[in-house]
C-alpha positions in Angstrom: 6.4 20.9 -62.2 10.3 20.3 -61.9 11.4 16.4 -62.4 14.1 14.8 -60.6 17.3 16.4 -61.1 19.3 14.4 -64.0 16.0 13.0 -65.6 16.5 9.9 -64.2 18.0 7.0 -65.3 20.5 9.2 -67.4 21.5 11.1 -64.4 20.6 10.4 -60.9 20.0 12.1 -57.6 22.6 12.4 -55.1 21.2 10.7 -51.5 23.4 13.2 -49.5 21.2 16.0 -50.9 18.0 15.4 -49.1 18.5 18.8 -47.1 15.2 20.3 -46.8 13.3 16.8 -46.5 15.6 16.0 -43.5 14.3 18.9 -41.7 10.6 17.8 -42.0 9.6 15.1 -39.2 5.9 16.1 -39.2 3.3 18.0 -41.3 3.7 21.2 -38.8 7.2 21.7 -40.3 5.8 21.5 -43.6 3.5 24.0 -42.9 6.0 26.7 -42.0 7.6 26.4 -45.6 7.4 29.2 -48.2 5.8 28.1 -51.9 9.2 28.2 -53.5 10.7 25.7 -50.6 7.5 23.5 -51.1 8.3 23.0 -54.7 11.9 22.1 -53.8 10.5 19.7 -51.1 8.7 17.9 -53.9 11.7 17.2 -56.0 13.4 15.7 -52.7 10.4 13.7 -51.8 10.1 12.2 -55.3 13.4 11.2 -55.5 13.5 9.8 -51.9 10.4 7.7 -52.8 12.6 6.4 -55.9 16.0 5.8 -53.7 13.9 4.1 -51.1 11.7 1.7 -53.1 14.8 0.9 -55.3 16.6 -0.6 -52.0 13.5 -2.3 -50.7 11.1 -3.0 -53.2 7.6 -2.2 -53.1 4.9 0.2 -54.8 6.6 2.9 -56.9 4.3 4.3 -59.9 1.4 5.2 -57.8 3.6 6.6 -55.1 5.6 9.0 -57.5 2.4 10.4 -58.9 1.0 11.7 -55.6 4.0 13.7 -54.5 2.5 17.0 -54.7 -1.1 15.8 -53.8 0.2 14.8 -50.6 2.4 18.0 -50.0 -0.7 19.9 -50.4 -3.2 18.1 -48.4 -0.6 18.4 -45.3 0.2 22.1 -46.2 -3.7 23.1 -46.2 -5.1 20.7 -43.7 -4.3 20.6 -40.2 -3.4 16.6 -40.2 -3.9 14.7 -38.2 -6.8 16.5 -36.6 -7.9 16.8 -40.0 -8.6 13.1 -41.1 -7.1 12.0 -44.4 -8.2 8.6 -45.6 -5.7 7.2 -48.3 -7.5 4.8 -50.6 -5.8 1.3 -51.1 -2.6 2.7 -49.8 -0.3 2.2 -53.1 0.0 6.0 -53.2 1.0 6.6 -49.5 5.0 6.4 -49.4 5.1 10.2 -49.6 2.7 10.4 -46.8 4.8 8.4 -44.4 7.7 10.2 -45.2 6.6 13.5 -44.2 4.6 12.1 -41.1 7.9 10.8 -38.9 8.6 7.6 -41.1 11.5 8.9 -43.2 14.2 6.7 -41.9 11.9 3.7 -41.2 11.3 3.6 -45.0 14.6 1.4 -45.1 12.5 -1.4 -43.6 9.7 -1.0 -45.5 7.5 -4.1 -46.1 10.3 -6.2 -44.1 9.6 -8.0 -40.7 9.1 -5.5 -37.9 9.5 -2.8 -40.5 6.7 -0.4 -41.4 3.8 -1.6 -43.4 3.4 -0.9 -47.4 0.0 0.3 -46.4 -1.8 2.7 -43.8 -2.1 1.3 -40.7 -3.4 2.7 -37.5 -1.3 1.1 -35.4 1.9 2.8 -36.9 1.0 6.5 -36.6 -1.9 9.0 -35.6 -1.5 10.3 -39.1 -2.9 7.0 -40.5 -6.3 7.7 -39.6 -7.8 4.5 -41.3 -6.0 1.2 -42.2 -6.4 0.4 -45.9 -5.1 -2.1 -48.4 -8.2 -3.3 -50.5 -9.6 -0.9 -52.4 -12.6 1.7 -52.6 -13.2 1.8 -48.4 -11.9 5.5 -48.2 -15.0 7.4 -48.8 -17.5 5.2 -46.4 -14.8 5.3 -43.8 -14.1 9.1 -44.0 -18.1 9.7 -43.9 -18.2 7.8 -40.9 -15.7 10.2 -39.5 -17.1 13.2 -40.8 -20.7 12.0 -39.2 -18.7 11.3 -35.8 -17.6 14.7 -35.9 -20.6 16.3 -36.6 -22.3 14.1 -33.7 -19.7 14.9 -31.3 -19.8 18.9 -32.1 -16.1 18.6 -33.4 -15.3 21.1 -36.3 -12.7 18.8 -38.4 -11.9 18.0 -42.1 -12.9 14.8 -43.5 -10.6 13.7 -46.7 -10.9 10.6 -49.0 -8.4 10.4 -51.4 -9.3 7.5 -54.2 -7.8 6.4 -57.3 -9.8 6.3 -60.7 -9.6 2.6 -60.8 -10.9 2.3 -57.0 -14.1 4.2 -57.9 -15.0 1.4 -60.6 -16.3 -0.6 -57.3 -19.7 -0.2 -56.4 -18.8 0.5 -52.5 -17.3 3.8 -53.6 -20.7 4.6 -55.4 -22.6 3.4 -52.5 -20.7 5.6 -49.9 -21.4 8.8 -52.7 -24.7 8.0 -52.7 -25.1 8.3 -48.9 -22.6 10.9 -48.2 -24.9 13.0 -51.0 -27.9 13.0 -48.6 -25.9 13.9 -45.5 -25.3 17.4 -44.4 -21.6 16.8 -43.6 -18.1 18.5 -44.4 -16.7 15.9 -46.7 -14.2 16.1 -49.7 -13.3 13.2 -51.9 -10.3 13.9 -54.0 -10.2 11.7 -57.1 -6.6 11.1 -58.4 -7.1 10.3 -61.8 -4.3 8.7 -63.6 -5.9 6.9 -66.6 -9.4 8.3 -67.5 -9.8 9.7 -70.9 -10.9 13.2 -69.5 -7.2 13.8 -68.7 -6.7 16.3 -71.8 -9.0 19.2 -70.5 -6.4 19.5 -67.9 -4.6 23.1 -68.4 -4.8 26.8 -67.8 -8.7 27.3 -68.3 -9.6 24.1 -65.8 -7.2 25.2 -63.5 -8.7 28.6 -63.5 -12.5 27.3 -63.4 -11.5 24.9 -60.5 -10.3 27.9 -58.2 -13.6 29.6 -59.5 -16.0 26.7 -58.9 -14.1 26.5 -55.0 -14.0 30.1 -54.2 -16.4 31.3 -51.4 -18.1 33.9 -53.9 -19.2 31.4 -56.1 -20.7 29.3 -53.3 -22.1 32.2 -51.7 -23.8 33.6 -55.1 -25.0 30.0 -55.8 -27.0 29.8 -52.4 -28.5 33.4 -52.9 -29.7 32.4 -56.1 -31.3 29.0 -54.9 -33.0 31.2 -52.0 -34.2 33.9 -54.5 -35.3 31.4 -57.5 -36.8 28.8 -55.6 -39.6 31.0 -54.7 -40.3 31.4 -58.4 -42.0 28.3 -59.9 -39.9 26.5 -62.1 -37.0 29.1 -62.4 -34.7 27.1 -59.7 -35.1 24.0 -62.0 -34.4 25.8 -65.0 -31.4 27.4 -63.6 -29.9 24.6 -62.1 -29.9 22.6 -65.6 -28.6 25.7 -66.8 -25.7 25.7 -64.6 -25.0 21.6 -65.1 -24.9 22.4 -68.9 -22.4 25.3 -68.8 -20.3 22.9 -66.1 -20.6 20.1 -68.2 -19.0 21.9 -71.3 -15.6 22.2 -69.4 -16.1 19.5 -66.4 -17.3 16.0 -66.1 -19.5 17.4 -63.3 -22.7 15.8 -63.9 -22.5 12.0 -62.5 -20.9 13.5 -59.0 -23.1 16.4 -58.6 -26.0 14.2 -59.0 -25.0 12.4 -56.1 -25.2 15.7 -54.2 -21.5 16.7 -54.4 -20.2 20.0 -55.4 -17.5 19.0 -58.3 -14.6 21.1 -59.0 -12.2 20.0 -61.6 -10.1 18.6 -63.3 -6.8 20.1 -62.0 -3.7 19.0 -62.7 -2.1 17.2 -59.9 1.4 17.9 -60.4 0.8 21.4 -60.3 1.4 22.1 -56.7 0.2 26.1 -56.5 -3.3 25.2 -58.2 -3.6 22.3 -55.9 -2.8 24.3 -52.6 -5.1 27.3 -53.8 -7.7 24.8 -54.8 -7.6 22.8 -51.7 -7.4 26.3 -49.3 -10.9 27.5 -51.1 -12.4 24.0 -50.7 -11.4 23.9 -46.6 -13.9 27.0 -46.4 -16.8 25.4 -48.0 -19.5 23.2 -46.3 -21.0 19.9 -47.3 -19.7 17.1 -49.6 -17.0 18.3 -52.2 -15.5 16.6 -54.9 -12.2 17.6 -56.3 -10.7 15.6 -59.5 -7.3 15.8 -59.9 -5.2 14.2 -62.9 -1.7 12.9 -62.4 0.6 10.6 -64.1 1.9 7.5 -62.9 5.9 7.3 -62.4 6.0 11.1 -62.4 9.3 12.4 -62.7 11.1 8.9 -63.3 10.9 8.5 -66.9 11.3 4.9 -66.9 8.1 4.4 -64.8 6.0 7.0 -66.6 6.7 5.0 -69.9 5.7 1.6 -68.1 4.0 2.3 -64.8 2.8 -1.2 -64.9 6.2 -2.9 -64.7 7.2 -0.2 -62.0 3.9 -0.8 -60.2 5.7 -3.3 -57.4 9.0 -3.8 -58.4 11.6 -5.7 -56.3 15.2 -4.1 -55.3 16.7 -2.3 -58.7 19.4 0.3 -59.9 17.5 3.4 -60.5 20.1 4.6 -63.0 19.8 1.4 -64.9 15.9 0.7 -64.0 14.5 -3.0 -63.9 16.8 -5.6 -65.6 15.5 -9.0 -66.7 17.6 -11.8 -65.1 20.1 -13.5 -66.9 18.9 -17.0 -66.3 15.0 -17.0 -66.7 13.2 -17.4 -63.4 11.3 -20.5 -62.9 7.4 -20.1 -63.7 5.2 -18.6 -60.9 2.1 -20.4 -60.1 0.4 -17.4 -61.9 2.2 -18.1 -65.1 1.3 -22.0 -64.7 -2.2 -21.0 -64.7 -1.7 -18.3 -67.5 -0.2 -20.8 -69.9 -3.0 -23.5 -68.9 -5.5 -21.0 -69.6 -4.5 -20.2 -73.2 -4.1 -23.7 -73.8 -7.8 -25.0 -72.3 -9.1 -22.0 -74.6 -7.9 -23.3 -77.5 -8.8 -26.8 -76.8 -12.6 -25.4 -75.6 -14.2 -22.6 -77.1 -16.7 -22.3 -74.0 -14.0 -20.9 -72.1 -14.2 -17.1 -70.9 -12.1 -15.7 -68.3 -13.0 -12.9 -65.8 -11.0 -10.7 -63.5 -11.4 -8.1 -61.3 -8.8 -5.7 -62.4 -5.8 -8.3 -62.3 -4.5 -9.0 -65.3 -1.1 -8.8 -64.9 -1.0 -10.2 -61.1 -3.0 -13.1 -62.2 -1.0 -14.1 -65.3 -3.4 -13.6 -67.7 -1.6 -10.9 -70.3 -1.2 -13.4 -72.8 -4.6 -14.7 -72.5 -5.8 -11.3 -73.2 -4.2 -10.8 -76.0 -4.8 -14.4 -77.8 -8.1 -14.4 -76.9 -9.5 -10.4 -76.1 -13.2 -11.6 -77.3 -12.9 -14.0 -74.3 -11.4 -11.8 -71.8 -13.3 -9.6 -69.6 -11.7 -7.4 -66.9 -14.5 -5.7 -65.0 -12.5 -3.5 -62.9 -12.5 -3.4 -59.3 -15.5 -5.1 -58.4 -15.3 -8.6 -57.0 -19.0 -8.9 -56.3 -19.9 -8.0 -59.9 -17.2 -10.2 -61.2 -18.6 -13.5 -59.7 -22.0 -12.9 -60.3 -21.1 -11.8 -64.1 -19.5 -15.3 -64.2 -22.7 -16.8 -63.1 -24.5 -15.2 -65.6 -22.2 -16.3 -68.5 -22.3 -19.9 -66.9 -26.1 -19.6 -67.1 -25.7 -19.3 -71.1 -23.8 -22.4 -71.6 -20.5 -20.6 -71.3 -17.3 -21.9 -68.8 -16.2 -18.9 -67.1 -13.0 -18.8 -65.2 -12.6 -16.0 -62.5 -9.0 -15.3 -61.9 -9.0 -13.9 -58.2 -6.8 -13.4 -55.2 -7.7 -15.2 -52.4 -8.4 -12.1 -50.4 -10.1 -10.6 -53.0 -12.9 -13.4 -53.2 -13.5 -12.6 -49.8 -15.7 -9.7 -50.9 -17.6 -11.8 -53.4 -18.4 -14.3 -51.1 -22.3 -13.6 -50.7 -22.6 -13.8 -54.8 -20.5 -17.1 -54.6 -23.1 -18.8 -52.5 -26.0 -17.2 -53.6 -25.3 -17.0 -57.4 -23.0 -19.9 -58.0 -23.3 -22.3 -55.8 -26.9 -22.4 -55.1 -27.5 -22.8 -58.6 -24.8 -25.3 -59.1 -23.5 -23.3 -61.8 -19.7 -24.4 -63.3 -17.7 -21.4 -62.5 -14.1 -22.2 -61.7 -12.4 -19.7 -59.4 -8.8 -19.9 -60.0 -7.7 -18.5 -56.3 -4.2 -17.1 -56.6 -2.1 -15.9 -53.5 -3.1 -18.6 -51.2 -1.3 -18.9 -47.9 1.1 -16.1 -46.8 2.2 -13.4 -49.4 5.3 -11.6 -47.9 5.7 -8.0 -48.2 1.8 -7.1 -48.5 1.2 -8.5 -45.0 -2.1 -9.4 -43.4 -4.4 -7.6 -45.5 -3.3 -9.9 -48.7 -2.5 -13.1 -46.9 -4.7 -15.7 -47.9 -5.5 -17.6 -44.6 -9.1 -18.3 -44.5 -10.2 -19.7 -47.7 -10.2 -23.1 -47.1 -12.7 -22.3 -44.2 -15.0 -20.1 -46.1 -15.2 -22.3 -49.1 -15.2 -25.9 -47.7 -18.6 -25.1 -45.9 -20.3 -24.2 -49.3 -22.5 -27.2 -50.8 -22.1 -27.9 -54.1 -18.6 -26.8 -54.2 -15.1 -28.7 -55.0 -11.9 -27.4 -53.6 -8.3 -28.5 -54.7 -5.1 -27.4 -53.3 -1.9 -28.3 -55.5 1.7 -29.1 -54.5 3.5 -28.4 -57.4 3.3 -26.7 -60.9 1.9 -30.2 -62.6 -0.9 -30.5 -60.2 -2.2 -27.2 -60.6 -2.6 -27.8 -64.1 -4.5 -31.1 -63.7 -6.7 -29.4 -61.0 -7.6 -26.6 -63.0 -8.4 -28.9 -65.5 -10.4 -31.1 -63.3 -12.0 -28.0 -61.8 -13.1 -26.8 -65.7 -14.3 -30.3 -66.8 -16.4 -30.9 -63.4 -19.6 -28.9 -64.7 -20.4 -27.5 -61.1 -18.5 -24.9 -58.9 -14.9 -25.4 -58.1 -11.7 -23.6 -56.8 -8.2 -24.2 -57.3 -6.3 -22.6 -54.7 -2.4 -22.1 -55.0 0.4 -19.7 -53.6 2.3 -16.8 -54.7 5.6 -17.0 -56.0 7.5 -19.9 -57.9 6.2 -23.1 -58.7 7.6 -26.2 -57.5 8.5 -28.4 -60.6 7.4 -28.4 -64.2 4.1 -28.8 -65.6 3.3 -31.3 -68.3 1.7 -29.9 -71.8 -1.4 -32.6 -71.6 -4.4 -31.2 -69.7 -5.2 -34.2 -67.9 -8.1 -34.7 -64.9 -7.4 -36.0 -61.5 -9.9 -38.4 -60.0 -12.1 -36.1 -57.9 -11.6 -36.5 -53.7 -8.5 -38.8 -54.3 -5.1 -38.0 -52.4 -1.9 -40.2 -52.7 0.6 -41.4 -50.5 3.8 -40.0 -51.4 5.9 -41.6 -48.8 5.8 -44.6 -46.5 6.8 -44.7 -42.8 5.8 -45.6 -39.5 3.7 -44.3 -36.4 3.2 -40.7 -37.8 1.4 -40.3 -41.0 1.4 -36.4 -42.3 -1.5 -35.3 -44.3 -0.1 -32.4 -46.2 -2.6 -29.9 -48.0 -1.0 -27.8 -51.0 2.2 -26.1 -50.9 2.6 -27.8 -47.5 3.7 -31.2 -49.1 7.6 -30.0 -49.9 8.4 -29.1 -46.1 6.2 -32.1 -45.1 8.4 -34.5 -47.2 11.6 -33.1 -45.9 10.5 -33.4 -42.1 9.3 -37.0 -42.6 12.7 -38.1 -43.7 14.4 -38.1 -40.0 11.2 -39.2 -38.4 10.3 -41.9 -40.8 7.0 -41.0 -41.2 4.1 -41.5 -43.8 3.4 -38.4 -46.2 0.1 -38.1 -48.0 -0.5 -35.4 -50.7 -4.3 -34.7 -49.9 -5.0 -32.7 -52.7 -8.6 -31.8 -52.0 -9.8 -30.3 -49.1 -13.6 -30.7 -50.3 -14.2 -33.2 -51.1 -11.8 -35.1 -48.7 -10.5 -38.5 -49.4 -12.1 -40.5 -46.8 -10.8 -44.0 -47.8 -7.2 -42.6 -47.4 -8.1 -41.2 -44.1 -9.6 -44.3 -42.6 -6.5 -46.2 -43.9 -4.1 -43.7 -42.8 -5.8 -44.0 -39.3 -5.8 -47.5 -39.1 -2.2 -48.2 -39.6 -0.8 -45.4 -37.7 -0.7 -43.8 -34.2 -0.7 -40.2 -34.5 -2.3 -38.0 -37.7 -0.5 -34.8 -38.4 -2.6 -32.4 -40.7 -0.4 -29.3 -42.0 -1.8 -26.6 -44.4 -0.6 -23.0 -44.9 -4.0 -21.6 -43.4 -5.6 -20.6 -40.1 -5.8 -24.0 -38.1 -9.3 -22.9 -37.1 -11.9 -23.9 -39.6 -9.2 -25.1 -42.1 -8.2 -28.4 -44.0 -7.3 -29.9 -40.3 -10.4 -29.1 -39.0 -12.2 -30.9 -42.0 -9.9 -34.0 -41.1 -11.1 -34.0 -37.5 -15.0 -33.7 -38.4 -14.3 -36.7 -40.9 -12.7 -38.7 -38.3 -15.6 -38.3 -36.1 -18.1 -39.2 -38.7 -16.0 -42.4 -39.6 -16.3 -43.0 -35.8 -12.4 -43.2 -35.8 -10.5 -41.9 -32.6 -6.9 -41.1 -33.2 -4.9 -38.6 -31.8 -4.5 -35.8 -34.4 -2.0 -32.8 -34.4 -2.7 -29.7 -36.4 -0.5 -27.9 -38.0 -1.2 -24.6 -39.6 -1.2 -20.5 -39.2 -2.0 -19.3 -35.7 -5.2 -17.3 -34.9 -3.9 -14.0 -35.2 -3.0 -12.1 -38.3 0.3 -12.7 -40.0 2.8 -9.5 -40.6 4.4 -8.5 -43.8 8.1 -9.7 -44.3 10.0 -12.6 -46.1 7.7 -15.6 -46.7 10.1 -18.2 -45.8 10.7 -16.4 -42.6 7.1 -16.0 -41.7 6.5 -19.5 -42.2 9.4 -20.4 -39.9 8.4 -17.9 -37.4 4.8 -20.0 -37.2 6.5 -23.4 -37.5 5.3 -24.2 -41.2 8.9 -25.2 -42.3 10.7 -28.6 -42.2 12.4 -28.0 -39.2 9.2 -26.7 -37.6 7.2 -29.6 -38.6 9.6 -32.0 -37.3 10.0 -30.5 -33.9 6.1 -30.3 -33.4 5.9 -33.9 -34.4 8.7 -35.0 -32.0 6.9 -33.2 -29.0 3.9 -35.4 -29.2 5.5 -38.7 -30.2 7.4 -37.9 -27.2 5.0 -36.9 -24.4 
């Protein structure tokens, strides 16, 4: 496959030379191109992805790896009538560019711009909204069954990565699909598995052969004849499995009832088109295994796909540069440092993550304590119950997980951890608004779904030092506990001591009159700023559960209005908990609840998004002024 001219970063690609790409406004234009033009289109498309992401930031490595696959799918299938469901969405930028959103890439992941993930409301070519992994096969199967029920002749295709295939949901869908007589194609985009070496001329030839109509017809005829002879069909089937198994890893997928094809080179456009063209004619569940390379065509991303997974803006000719002055540590880094320090002090600590080592700040820990580090893959449910099993045997597991990802393991948290009152610590990253990833990744519901769980303690730090103290508190409790912290730079610096906090106790950070602001987590900083001109009291509540009832009673007795502020949905959140507490204490007091509204918050700059919902200092100030002047 021809790479980007000049093999960036040594040379570059002139943005003025996207001549062919600029003629493609939808896949119908792509389908009119000749094979030679398609190769040129792949070059321009890959360069356009790189050029766009370097200006806006976003997911790069995975998107560079799916250029040829995207072209081949839109070339062979009649999209959007044929449904293509992309898993996760980290690989859909080329798809967006080819489906009428080329110019819109200039505002990718920005407020009022296009999403970094597939979104049904954004384009009819985005057949299913995705962002959390391993949903594509289930969704595509549902579409295939619906098409059959309505008598519609359309193809349904799920494109899933090898990481997403590690999740149980993908295999549940495969198991279900194999038992149904529907036309479904699952494309496994494999860019990490060890089965990559078999890719080459022989396997490409075999893929074309196994996807051809002659092979399928001969197989059906043989089945019809041999099933009449006792034992012959089973013997023939096993012989076929062994022959295919010598050159392809087919057995697992064929046991699910799929016809396995591959692996083939996912950057060989001619083979992709030929194979998909053959598959389009086949009936029943089909499984195509392609092998690609993350960062394909851009050497820096090829050599370090993790660094280029989701970069901020950068110069493609120079690559990602380290900042001249060290950036302030993020909350993820504060957690990572705490993890290493606590592991050194307590041999019982073990750490679990569902495929989020880098994002959760666990790289150094994984290198220092490899025998006590467990990446279980994209399997949140398993991660939680696995941690429960570790806790049963006297270890102290720490589960590092994003807020929205824990939603997928909620039953396990209740049933396997909380009911048994096991000492599992949940380090809950990405609490609140997360910026460019938008609604699918905003941690807007965790206070609500965690504070209702018996036996569980829930804390929210206001700065780096408190984050470290709360993690220590959670680890030492001996019962289930969660520490919920935001994405991005931490406020202040963390001390080195591993000191715990008194459970269920907040603190007054500013004394004022009339109005008491009860701030939870990261909202303490804007609350303190807002309180200056209001001369309001500010309490750092620290604990969402158990609440500091003594502090609430004291503030209610000395102030006319109580104001709760949280970077969480108001419904069911920390403010709701305060109202419940006041009711339980028999206290009547005017309460203003400030938090996220009852709607999904879109992608954009986090600061601007917080301002748009009134959760910056001026917004808090204005909301309080309206109440006290009524």
